[in-house]
PLY file of the C-alpha trace (Angstrom):
ply
format ascii 1.0
element vertex 340
property float x
property float y
property float z
element edge 339
property int vertex1
property int vertex2
end_header
109.73 86.93 134.29
111.36 85.49 137.40
112.16 88.99 138.64
108.55 90.11 138.11
107.23 87.00 139.86
109.74 87.36 142.70
108.83 91.00 143.34
105.10 90.46 142.91
104.44 92.34 139.68
105.89 94.80 137.19
105.02 97.82 139.32
106.86 96.32 142.31
110.15 95.53 140.59
111.92 98.41 142.35
110.33 97.99 145.75
112.48 97.45 148.84
114.28 94.09 148.94
113.64 92.09 152.09
116.22 89.34 151.79
119.17 89.17 154.21
121.29 86.52 152.51
123.98 88.14 150.31
123.45 85.89 147.27
119.65 86.12 147.39
119.60 89.87 148.01
122.10 90.98 145.39
120.83 88.48 142.85
117.64 90.56 142.92
119.42 93.93 143.29
121.61 93.52 140.22
118.95 91.76 138.17
116.62 94.75 138.39
119.50 97.13 137.59
120.68 95.19 134.54
117.37 93.69 133.42
117.08 96.06 130.43
120.65 95.75 129.04
120.69 91.97 129.61
117.33 91.75 127.82
118.74 93.77 124.89
121.80 91.50 124.74
119.51 88.46 124.62
117.15 89.90 121.99
119.93 91.19 119.74
121.85 87.92 120.07
118.74 85.93 119.22
118.12 88.04 116.11
121.73 87.73 114.94
121.49 83.96 115.34
118.22 83.95 113.41
119.81 86.09 110.71
122.85 83.84 110.52
120.97 80.57 110.07
117.64 81.63 108.51
117.66 85.06 106.88
121.26 84.73 105.67
120.64 81.35 104.06
117.47 82.67 102.47
119.29 85.62 100.95
122.12 83.41 99.72
119.59 81.29 97.86
118.24 84.38 96.12
120.06 86.31 93.48
121.16 89.78 94.56
120.03 92.35 92.06
123.00 94.19 90.66
122.29 97.23 88.53
124.62 97.65 85.55
124.70 101.30 84.62
124.70 102.06 80.90
124.90 105.82 81.24
127.91 107.68 82.42
127.65 108.21 86.16
130.68 109.00 88.19
131.47 108.62 91.85
132.66 111.90 93.29
135.02 110.90 96.07
135.41 114.44 97.30
131.70 114.56 98.16
131.71 111.32 100.18
132.65 111.65 103.85
134.82 108.95 105.34
132.18 107.84 107.85
129.97 106.74 104.94
132.66 104.40 103.57
132.80 100.94 105.12
135.31 99.15 102.92
137.43 99.76 99.82
138.89 96.89 97.81
141.56 98.05 95.41
141.95 96.68 91.86
144.15 93.61 91.55
145.77 94.83 88.33
145.94 97.90 86.10
143.48 96.40 83.65
140.34 98.42 83.02
138.32 95.29 83.80
139.47 95.49 87.43
137.42 97.93 89.48
137.39 99.54 92.86
134.87 97.64 95.02
133.54 100.19 97.48
131.04 99.44 100.26
129.08 102.48 101.36
126.47 102.72 104.10
123.56 102.13 101.75
125.04 100.29 98.77
128.08 98.74 97.17
129.54 100.10 93.91
132.05 99.01 91.31
134.08 102.02 90.09
136.48 102.35 87.16
139.98 102.85 88.56
140.91 105.48 85.97
137.92 107.79 85.50
135.75 106.95 88.57
132.85 105.92 86.36
130.33 103.73 88.21
130.12 100.38 86.45
127.48 98.80 88.72
125.81 99.26 92.08
123.81 97.11 94.49
121.57 98.62 97.15
121.38 96.78 100.46
118.05 95.18 101.46
116.16 96.19 104.59
117.36 93.06 106.43
120.94 94.29 106.03
120.21 97.48 107.97
118.29 95.52 110.59
121.26 93.23 111.06
123.62 96.19 111.32
121.43 97.82 113.96
121.22 94.66 116.08
124.94 94.02 115.66
125.81 97.50 116.91
123.36 97.09 119.78
124.82 93.70 120.69
128.49 94.76 120.55
128.36 98.48 121.30
130.23 99.19 118.09
130.74 102.90 117.53
129.39 103.95 120.93
131.73 104.03 123.92
128.96 104.57 126.49
126.95 101.63 125.18
130.10 99.49 125.11
130.73 100.16 128.80
127.14 99.31 129.69
127.34 96.04 127.74
130.67 95.17 129.39
129.31 95.67 132.90
126.12 93.81 131.97
128.13 90.86 130.68
130.04 90.74 133.96
126.72 90.86 135.84
125.60 87.73 133.94
128.54 85.86 135.46
127.44 87.11 138.88
123.88 85.88 138.22
125.22 82.46 137.24
127.32 82.22 140.41
124.65 83.44 142.85
121.88 81.48 141.10
123.95 78.30 141.26
124.71 78.95 144.94
121.03 79.49 145.77
120.07 76.36 143.83
122.70 74.19 145.53
121.71 75.52 148.94
118.08 74.66 148.26
118.91 71.21 146.89
121.15 70.23 149.79
118.43 71.07 152.28
116.02 68.72 150.56
118.50 65.83 150.38
119.32 63.17 152.97
115.68 62.71 153.97
115.34 59.26 155.50
112.16 57.35 154.80
110.93 54.61 157.11
108.37 53.37 154.65
107.04 53.77 151.14
104.09 55.73 149.84
101.97 52.58 149.85
102.07 51.94 153.60
102.76 55.35 155.19
100.16 56.57 157.68
101.80 59.96 158.12
102.33 62.05 155.02
104.40 65.22 155.40
103.84 67.44 152.36
106.34 70.25 151.86
106.25 73.40 149.77
109.58 75.21 149.74
111.36 77.55 147.33
114.80 77.45 148.98
114.60 74.18 150.91
114.36 75.72 154.39
110.99 74.14 155.17
112.44 70.65 154.73
114.42 71.14 157.95
111.16 71.27 159.93
109.78 68.31 157.98
112.82 66.19 158.81
112.54 67.17 162.48
108.92 65.97 162.62
109.52 62.79 160.61
112.35 61.68 162.92
110.05 61.89 165.93
107.19 60.14 164.14
109.59 57.32 163.32
110.59 57.09 166.98
106.97 56.16 167.76
107.19 53.30 165.29
104.89 54.96 162.81
105.42 54.93 159.07
106.04 58.34 157.55
107.17 59.81 154.27
108.11 63.33 153.18
107.04 64.48 149.74
106.89 67.84 147.93
103.40 69.18 147.38
103.77 68.69 143.63
103.97 64.93 144.26
100.48 64.83 145.77
98.53 61.68 144.89
96.26 59.10 146.51
97.90 57.59 149.60
96.01 54.38 150.35
97.14 53.99 153.98
97.30 57.66 154.89
95.65 58.82 158.11
97.42 62.12 158.84
98.65 64.92 156.62
101.08 67.53 157.92
101.43 70.29 155.35
104.34 72.69 155.69
104.58 75.34 153.01
106.18 78.67 152.37
104.89 81.42 150.09
106.81 82.78 147.11
106.69 86.44 146.13
103.27 88.01 146.59
101.15 85.05 147.57
102.32 82.54 144.95
103.17 78.91 145.69
106.83 77.88 145.84
108.26 76.10 142.80
107.72 72.58 144.19
104.08 73.34 145.00
102.86 75.22 141.91
100.81 72.21 140.74
99.42 71.22 144.14
96.01 72.88 143.83
94.99 71.09 140.58
96.49 67.83 141.89
94.52 68.12 145.13
91.30 68.64 143.19
92.13 65.68 140.94
92.94 63.08 143.60
90.40 62.30 146.33
91.76 60.40 149.31
89.95 57.16 150.13
90.45 57.44 153.89
89.37 60.07 156.36
92.37 62.35 156.91
93.42 64.28 159.98
95.50 67.25 158.94
97.36 70.32 160.09
98.86 73.16 158.03
101.87 75.27 158.93
102.64 78.34 156.82
106.12 79.83 156.67
106.75 83.39 155.55
107.82 86.85 156.56
105.75 89.66 158.04
107.71 92.04 155.79
105.49 90.88 152.95
101.87 92.12 152.84
100.56 88.69 151.81
102.08 86.86 154.76
101.71 83.06 154.34
99.10 83.66 151.63
99.61 80.32 149.90
99.18 78.42 153.18
95.97 80.38 153.76
94.73 79.39 150.27
95.51 75.72 150.93
93.74 75.88 154.28
90.62 77.45 152.77
90.61 74.75 150.08
90.87 71.79 152.50
88.79 72.99 155.45
85.32 72.63 153.83
85.93 68.99 152.83
84.04 66.37 154.83
86.78 63.74 154.82
89.41 66.12 156.26
89.47 66.89 160.00
91.68 69.70 161.28
93.97 68.75 164.17
95.45 72.19 164.81
94.28 75.46 163.20
96.50 77.02 160.57
99.74 78.23 162.15
101.61 81.09 160.49
105.29 81.23 161.32
107.34 84.37 160.76
110.90 83.89 159.45
111.11 80.23 160.52
110.70 81.13 164.19
111.40 78.11 166.38
109.38 79.68 169.21
106.29 79.89 167.00
106.92 76.38 165.68
107.02 75.09 169.24
103.66 76.76 169.87
102.25 74.61 167.08
103.89 71.52 168.67
102.22 72.37 172.00
98.80 72.65 170.36
99.43 69.39 168.48
100.38 67.58 171.69
97.26 68.92 173.46
94.99 67.53 170.77
92.99 64.46 171.78
93.25 62.86 168.34
97.06 62.75 168.11
98.89 59.65 169.31
102.33 60.95 168.32
103.62 63.66 170.63
106.49 65.89 169.54
109.34 67.21 171.64
109.99 70.94 171.25
112.59 71.97 168.74
115.74 73.34 170.34
116.54 76.97 169.65
119.98 77.44 168.10
122.11 80.00 169.89
0 1
1 2
2 3
3 4
4 5
5 6
6 7
7 8
8 9
9 10
10 11
11 12
12 13
13 14
14 15
15 16
16 17
17 18
18 19
19 20
20 21
21 22
22 23
23 24
24 25
25 26
26 27
27 28
28 29
29 30
30 31
31 32
32 33
33 34
34 35
35 36
36 37
37 38
38 39
39 40
40 41
41 42
42 43
43 44
44 45
45 46
46 47
47 48
48 49
49 50
50 51
51 52
52 53
53 54
54 55
55 56
56 57
57 58
58 59
59 60
60 61
61 62
62 63
63 64
64 65
65 66
66 67
67 68
68 69
69 70
70 71
71 72
72 73
73 74
74 75
75 76
76 77
77 78
78 79
79 80
80 81
81 82
82 83
83 84
84 85
85 86
86 87
87 88
88 89
89 90
90 91
91 92
92 93
93 94
94 95
95 96
96 97
97 98
98 99
99 100
100 101
101 102
102 103
103 104
104 105
105 106
106 107
107 108
108 109
109 110
110 111
111 112
112 113
113 114
114 115
115 116
116 117
117 118
118 119
119 120
120 121
121 122
122 123
123 124
124 125
125 126
126 127
127 128
128 129
129 130
130 131
131 132
132 133
133 134
134 135
135 136
136 137
137 138
138 139
139 140
140 141
141 142
142 143
143 144
144 145
145 146
146 147
147 148
148 149
149 150
150 151
151 152
152 153
153 154
154 155
155 156
156 157
157 158
158 159
159 160
160 161
161 162
162 163
163 164
164 165
165 166
166 167
167 168
168 169
169 170
170 171
171 172
172 173
173 174
174 175
175 176
176 177
177 178
178 179
179 180
180 181
181 182
182 183
183 184
184 185
185 186
186 187
187 188
188 189
189 190
190 191
191 192
192 193
193 194
194 195
195 196
196 197
197 198
198 199
199 200
200 201
201 202
202 203
203 204
204 205
205 206
206 207
207 208
208 209
209 210
210 211
211 212
212 213
213 214
214 215
215 216
216 217
217 218
218 219
219 220
220 221
221 222
222 223
223 224
224 225
225 226
226 227
227 228
228 229
229 230
230 231
231 232
232 233
233 234
234 235
235 236
236 237
237 238
238 239
239 240
240 241
241 242
242 243
243 244
244 245
245 246
246 247
247 248
248 249
249 250
250 251
251 252
252 253
253 254
254 255
255 256
256 257
257 258
258 259
259 260
260 261
261 262
262 263
263 264
264 265
265 266
266 267
267 268
268 269
269 270
270 271
271 272
272 273
273 274
274 275
275 276
276 277
277 278
278 279
279 280
280 281
281 282
282 283
283 284
284 285
285 286
286 287
287 288
288 289
289 290
290 291
291 292
292 293
293 294
294 295
295 296
296 297
297 298
298 299
299 300
300 301
301 302
302 303
303 304
304 305
305 306
306 307
307 308
308 309
309 310
310 311
311 312
312 313
313 314
314 315
315 316
316 317
317 318
318 319
319 320
320 321
321 322
322 323
323 324
324 325
325 326
326 327
327 328
328 329
329 330
330 331
331 332
332 333
333 334
334 335
335 336
336 337
337 338
338 339
């Protein structure tokens, strides 16, 4: 599901990958290569677990029907190929009451050790064959090609764990160490951030530091934390777009929250969208947020929606220039320095 969401739909799973970071790029590359075998491993493992704790216990509580044969039927060993024999348990003694216990592909039989007469037989239930099929699929038993695919797929899972953990840590670290000058109750400036990987928080921290230098109270919150801010006067919304126009993970509940909570004060606001021109729906979520807020009477736009390609500092500074030229802004930002 994450792969489908990330690529923008089932039909776009194998489209060109536009990430440059090694972990992010190859996390997607290998996931779409191994999505089918990993899915089969998961499904077969889930069934075997279900069989072990549910179906197996249910069968154990039921009596297995064993057919005692009264007529003389004999097992002809010379007509049974070896691949149809799963297990042979030899008699413990030479007594006629001790039998060969033979497990075949479709049944188990008890055979007289002297004349090969079949004493009894038990046919396997359908669930037995289902379990065998899933077990072979899960382990690759009896199929070298499938075994190799499962081995490589299992190794790929370790790669997914490593790269996924690295991406998660990278995103988390970028959202940490945000210094707040005030609490939600008395902040006049609210910076709301939507970010999948944490990159947008860098711009939010840059703006908040300068707002603090003017002696104003400011707080940074993810879009999913949207609520009523009693002292709020200005909203600065910075948000990226995930996949094909979807909100990032920390903003996926913003739209219903925004419709639920109506601000008591008149709010001046500005929206900055972050994205990449490589994607057809460039900054689509920021556009959706802008179209939702703009018609409201108690929201006044300071600067029109700014779309920034690949976190361009030059484009961000264009927004700062427009902000500084606005007559309704008392806080003026210094341009962000371009890293060389």
